[in-house]
C-alpha positions, 0 to 999 in steps of 0.5 A: 469752557470760555477761553480767556481772550476778548474777541472785540479787543482782537478785532480792534487790533486787526483793524488798527494793524490794517490801518498801519499796514495801509500807511506802510504800503503808502510810505513804501510807494513813495520810495519805490513805485516801480511796480503795479499793485501797491494801490490795491494793497492799500485799498485791501488794508483800508477795507479790512480796517473799516470793515472790522471797525463797523463790526465792533459797532454791531450793538449800536448801529443798524444791521445794514451797516454793521452786518452787510456793509462791514462784511462786504468790506471784509470780502472787498479787502481780500479781493483787493489783495488778490488784485494786487498780486495779479497786477504785480505779476502782470496777470489778468484779473478774473473779473467774474471773481471780482464782480460776482462774489461781492454781488452774491455776498450782498444778496446772501447777507441781505437774505440772512439778515432780514428774511431769514435771520441766521448768523450761522449762514452768514458765517458760512456765506463769508467763508465760502466766498473768501476761500476761492479768493485766497485760493486764486491768490495762492495760484497766482503766486505759484504760477508766476515767475517768482524766482526773484522773490521766492521767499516772500511768496511762501511768506504769503502762501503758507499763512494764507493756506492755513487761514483758508483751512481755518475758514472751512473748519469755521464754516463746518463748525457754524453749521453744527454748533453756531456761535450765539454772537459774532463776539462769542469767546469760542476756540473757533472764533479765537483761532479764526481772528488770530489767524486772520491777524497773522495772515494780514500782517504776513501778506503786507510784509510779504507783498512789500518785500516782494516789491523790494526783492524784485527791485533789487533784482532788476537793479542788478540786472540793469547794472549788467545789461546794455540798454541798447542791445539788451545784451550783457555789458562789459561788466557782466562779461568781465565777471563771466571771464573771471569765473572762467579763469577760476574754473581753469585754476581749479582744473588744469584740463579746462579751457575756453576761447573768446572772440572779440568782434569789431564792426568795420567802419562804424564811424562812417556808418554813423556819419553817413547815415546817422546815429539811428542807423548806427543803433540799428546796426548794433541791435541787428548784430547783437541779434545775429550773435545771440542767435548763432552761439550755443546755449553755454556761450556768453555774448556781450557788448564789449563797448562802442562797436565791439562785442565779445563772445566767450565759449567755455570748453572750446578750443580756438580753432572751434571759436575760429569756425564760429567766427567764420560762420558769423562773417559768412552770415553777415556777408550774405545778409541785406539789412533793411533800414528806412526802406534802404538795403544796407550791408555791413562787415565785421572783423574778429580776433580769436584767442584761447585761455590755454597759456594765459594767466589772467583776463588781461592775457587772453584779451591782449591776444584777442586784441592783437588778432583783431588788429591784424583782421582790421588791416583787411576788414571783413576778416578773422584772425586766430591767435596772431603773434 
C-alpha cells in the first residue's frame, strides 16, 4: 500500500533546506571566522542542494546530468561535511577517502546507467559509498577533544548513525525489492529521505553550535590566561583563592598556603638588556614554577614581575620548603638569551590560610613576608610579623 507522502516534494524541501543552511553558515562565518571548516560546510550544503535539484529533473534532463552528476554531488556533499569536521578538529583529511570514493562512484554510476541499466545497483552503490564517510565523520568527533562542545557532538553523531543504518537497510531492500523509480512512494524511500532531511539539519545546527561553544570556551580561557607566560592570570588566581576559602569555610580542618614570588631588580633587567630579555625572564620563570609545583597546586602570574603559587592542604612550612627549592634551582641555573648567559634571583613571601578570614588577610600576610625578603633579595620569608 502506498504511503501518503510525495517524494519529489520531500526532495525539494531537502534541497531548499540545504540552501538555507549554506546561507546560515555563511552568515555565521561573517560573525565568527575563528576556526577552519566553515567553507567546507557551505560547500557540503550547496552540493546536496544542487544534487537534489538535478534529481528532480530526472524526467526532463539527460541521465548523465540527473543520475551521474546529481549523485556525485550528493556524495561530494557528505564528503565535504566530513572534511569540515576534520578541519575543525585539526585532524588530517584522509585523501584516499576523498579522492577514491568519487571516482568509484562515477565509474559505478556510468556502468549501471549506460552498460547495465540497474537502478537497484545505483542505490546500493550510493549507500555503500556514503556509509564509510558517515562512519569516518563519527569517528572524527568521538576521538577529538570535544569537551568544549560535547552536546553538539552528539547532536551530530546520533542522527548520522541512524541515517547510516537506514542506508544499509535501504541497500538491502533495494537488492531484494528494488523500487520502480527513484520517486517510488515506499516506506523505505520515505524513511530514507525524511532521515536525510533530519540529519542534514542536525549536522549544520550541530556544526555551527560546535564553533559557537568552542569560541565561548576559548574566550573564557583567554580571559583567565596571561598572554605572555601562558599561566593563569590574576583573575583566575583570585577565583582559585575564593574557592579555597569556600572549602575552608565548609571544613574547619582545611587549610592552604600561598607563595608570592617577586623577580629581583626586574626593572634593571628591562633597562639594561631590553624588554625582550625581560619577557624571556618572565617566560623562563613561569616554566620553572610550572614544572616544580605539584599537580594539585596552582601557579599564576600575579601581575608585572610577580607570581603566586597556591598550595591546597599545605602548611606554610611545607610551602616554605618549596620556596627554598625554587630559589636554589634558580641560583644554580644559567639562562642563555641571545648567546649570553644570565643569572637572576627571586624573593618570596609565604603565608597560610589558618587564622585568615578572607583573601585580603592571606595576601596581606604574604606581602609583609615578601617585603622582608626584598630587603636582602634572593630570600624567602615565612609568615613575617
